[in-house]
C-alpha positions in Angstrom: 82.9 82.1 130.5 80.7 85.2 130.8 83.4 87.3 131.1 85.0 86.1 127.9 81.5 86.5 126.1 80.9 89.9 127.5 85.0 90.9 126.4 84.2 89.7 122.8 81.1 91.7 122.8 83.0 94.8 123.6 85.8 94.4 121.1 83.1 93.7 118.4 81.6 96.9 119.4 84.8 98.9 119.2 85.9 97.3 116.2 89.0 96.1 117.5 89.4 92.6 115.1 92.8 91.9 116.0 92.3 92.5 119.6 89.2 89.7 119.2 91.1 87.3 117.1 94.3 87.1 119.5 93.7 88.1 123.0 93.2 84.7 124.2 96.5 83.4 122.5 98.3 86.6 123.4 97.1 86.1 127.3 98.6 82.5 127.2 101.8 83.9 125.6 102.1 86.6 127.9 101.4 84.3 131.3 104.3 81.9 130.0 106.6 84.4 129.5 105.4 86.1 133.0 104.7 89.5 131.4 103.1 92.5 132.9 99.7 93.4 132.2 100.7 96.6 130.4 102.9 94.5 128.1 100.2 92.2 127.5 98.2 95.5 126.2 101.0 96.8 124.5 101.5 93.9 122.4 97.9 93.6 121.4 97.8 97.4 120.5 100.8 96.8 118.3 99.4 93.8 116.4 96.2 96.0 116.0 97.8 98.8 114.5 100.0 96.8 112.3 96.7 95.2 111.0 95.0 98.3 110.4 98.0 99.8 108.5 98.1 96.7 106.3 94.6 97.0 105.5 95.1 100.4 104.6 97.8 99.8 102.2 95.9 97.2 100.5 92.6 99.5 100.3 94.9 102.4 98.7 96.4 100.0 96.0 93.4 98.3 95.2 91.6 101.9 94.7 94.5 103.2 92.7 93.9 100.7 89.6 97.4 100.1 89.5 97.9 97.3 87.0 100.5 95.2 88.1 102.5 94.2 91.0 105.8 96.2 90.2 108.4 96.9 92.8 111.5 98.8 92.8 113.3 95.9 94.2 112.4 93.9 91.1 113.7 96.7 88.5 117.0 96.1 87.2 119.1 99.2 87.6 122.1 97.7 86.5 120.5 97.3 82.7 120.2 101.6 83.0 123.3 102.6 85.2 122.7 106.3 83.8 119.3 106.3 85.4 120.6 106.8 88.9 119.0 104.4 91.3 119.5 106.6 94.5 117.4 109.4 92.7 114.7 107.0 92.4 115.2 105.7 95.7 115.0 109.3 97.0 111.6 109.9 95.0 110.3 106.8 96.6 110.3 108.5 99.6 107.2 110.8 98.3 108.4 114.2 99.4 108.0 115.3 96.1 104.3 114.5 96.8 104.1 116.6 99.7 105.7 119.3 97.9 103.2 119.3 94.8 106.0 118.3 92.5 105.7 116.2 89.3 107.6 113.2 87.6 108.1 112.6 84.0 109.9 109.5 83.0 111.1 109.4 79.1 112.3 106.9 77.2 111.9 103.9 74.5 109.0 101.4 74.9 110.5 98.3 77.0 112.9 100.2 79.1 111.0 100.2 82.5 109.0 103.4 82.3 105.8 101.8 83.3 107.6 99.6 86.1 109.2 102.3 88.0 105.7 104.2 87.4 103.8 101.6 89.2 106.5 101.0 91.9 106.6 104.7 92.8 102.8 104.4 92.9 102.9 101.1 95.3 105.4 103.0 97.3 103.0 105.9 97.5 100.0 103.8 98.8 102.4 102.4 101.3 103.1 106.0 103.0 99.5 106.8 103.1 98.9 108.8 99.6 96.1 108.2 97.5 97.0 107.4 93.9 95.2 106.8 90.5 96.6 105.4 87.6 95.3 105.9 84.2 96.4 105.5 80.6 96.9 108.6 78.7 93.8 107.6 76.4 92.2 106.6 79.5 92.2 109.6 81.0 91.2 111.4 77.7 88.5 109.2 77.5 87.3 109.4 81.0 87.1 113.2 80.4 85.0 112.7 77.0 82.5 110.5 78.8 82.2 112.9 81.5 81.6 115.8 79.4 79.0 113.5 77.7 77.2 112.5 80.8 77.7 116.2 82.3 79.8 115.1 85.2 83.3 116.6 84.6 83.2 118.0 88.3 82.6 114.9 89.8 85.4 113.6 87.7 87.7 116.6 88.5 86.7 116.3 92.3 87.9 112.8 92.3 91.3 113.7 90.8 91.8 116.6 93.3 91.0 113.7 96.1 94.2 112.1 95.0 97.8 112.9 96.0 99.3 111.3 92.8 97.9 110.8 89.4 99.9 108.3 87.2 99.3 108.6 83.1 101.0 106.2 81.3 102.2 105.7 77.6 101.7 109.3 76.7 102.6 109.9 72.7 102.0 106.3 72.2 98.7 106.3 70.4 96.5 109.4 69.2 94.3 110.7 72.1 91.3 111.0 69.8 88.9 113.9 69.1 89.3 116.7 72.2 91.8 114.4 73.6 94.6 116.9 74.0 91.8 119.7 75.3 90.8 117.3 77.9 94.6 116.5 78.8 95.1 120.2 79.3 92.0 120.4 81.5 93.4 117.8 83.8 96.9 119.5 84.0 95.2 122.4 85.0 93.3 120.9 87.8 96.4 119.4 89.2 98.8 122.6 88.5 100.5 123.0 92.4 97.2 120.9 93.8 98.1 117.2 93.1 101.0 115.3 91.7 101.3 114.0 88.3 103.8 111.2 87.0 103.8 110.9 83.2 105.6 108.3 81.3 106.3 108.9 77.7 108.4 108.1 74.8 108.3 111.3 73.2 111.1 114.1 73.9 109.1 117.7 75.0 110.3 118.9 71.5 107.4 116.5 70.1 104.9 116.9 72.3 103.1 119.4 69.9 102.9 116.3 67.3 100.6 114.5 69.9 98.3 117.7 70.9 98.5 119.0 67.2 98.6 122.4 68.7 101.9 124.2 69.6 100.3 126.9 71.8 98.4 124.0 73.6 101.6 121.5 74.1 103.3 124.7 75.4 101.0 125.6 78.1 100.4 121.9 79.3 104.5 121.8 79.4 104.5 125.0 81.3 102.5 123.9 84.0 103.9 120.0 84.2 107.7 121.2 84.1 107.2 124.0 86.5 108.0 121.7 89.5 109.3 118.6 87.8 111.6 115.6 88.2 112.6 114.5 84.9 114.1 110.8 84.6 115.4 109.7 81.0 115.8 106.3 80.7 118.2 105.5 77.7 118.6 102.4 76.0 116.1 99.7 73.9 113.9 97.7 75.0 114.6 95.5 77.9 111.8 93.0 77.3 113.2 92.4 73.7 116.6 91.8 75.2 115.4 89.2 77.4 113.4 88.0 74.2 116.6 87.9 72.1 118.8 86.3 75.0 116.4 83.5 75.7 116.1 82.8 71.7 120.1 82.6 71.8 120.0 79.8 74.4 117.4 77.8 73.0 119.3 77.7 69.7 122.3 77.0 71.6 120.7 74.1 73.3 118.7 72.9 70.3 115.5 73.7 72.0 
């Protein structure tokens, strides 16, 4: 029918793909259920909004560079009862981002710091926040390359355009020449502008060893901890525990 062809053309022009895809099926559904025209339009509009929101979330997660699909629902809070599930779930509401506050997750390797960081990052994406994930070494390298190619301002503009920057694995490996200074420059850019979430295996007292300069480490910590939520995750590696349990089970069954 000519009217259907024109309607499809108009919907394409207006960039309403869900309307275009579902209007015929929805019209038949509403006719069967004897719904009013307003209900028909409301149903289509709701589906269009839901589709756009889902697409926007997927785009923000893709652009964030988060390296895995980790969710808070998949974190075993019973394994670390001292962490405080309620506190983590409160942070997942992302009010700390609106207040430009930071998070530091401290604990041994394998206790779930990166899992929590990624899960909080994904939740921030769902709530309309722009997120970027770096490893500590990756961030230092990005700054070093930007200085070499003379586009530090472009990198820092990219950082300022994010609501949350995640810096994973601080303290696991050396940052390389100039790395500490680059990380300090990064924190200076973010201070009271962009929230930062850092995972580390080091207590604050040992940070000068990473930076090789006590004054530099102190200045960075001063900016980071001015508005901060510190979550310590006690215990030994969760991955190691799982591997040991699996090995014991295999031994018991003679596998």
